[in-house]
N, C-alpha and C positions, 0 to 999 in steps of 0.2 A: 353646856347649860349653863344659862345663867341667872336665873333666877336664885334667891336667897335661899338657902339649906333649911333654914330656921322656919321659914315662911311657907315654902312652896308646898303643895297636895300632893299626898304621893300617890301613884297610880293606883288602879283598882287591885284588889286582891288576886293571885296567882298571875300576876304581869310582870315580867321580868325587866330589866335595864341592864342588860349585858352585854353594851356593843364597845364601852370602851374601857379604860384601863382600872376606872372601879365597877363595880357589880352588886346591884341589888335583887331582890327579887322576895315579895312577901309571899306566904302560901297559907293555905286554911289549916287549922290542928293545933294552934298551940305552940309552944316554944318546943320545939326542935330540929337537929339538922337534917334529917335522911331524908327529907322531902326535898330540899332543894340541892342533893349534892350531885344529881344526874348533872342540874345545870350548870354548876359549878364548875363540876370536874371538865366539860365541855369548853365554858369560856376559861380555864386556865390554860387546858390545850392549848386554845387559840392563842391564846395573850404570849405563850411561852414556845410557840411551835411546833408543839408536841404532837407526834400521831401515835397513838396508841396502837398497840401490837394487835394483829387480827387474832381472833378465838382459834384455838387448834381444832381441826377439825378428825374428827375418830372414826 
């Protein structure tokens, strides 16, 4: 990204920027973390090269 972060326009709500080494996602619903966690866990796993274990079958 080449824009100045102080003047650049944010993307629309519920749009993630999760393709680089830094991640950003704005969600609806006020200040809380749980809405974005599934997106950031997936982003972190990709960045760290981690493959989560498959759920156990019963």
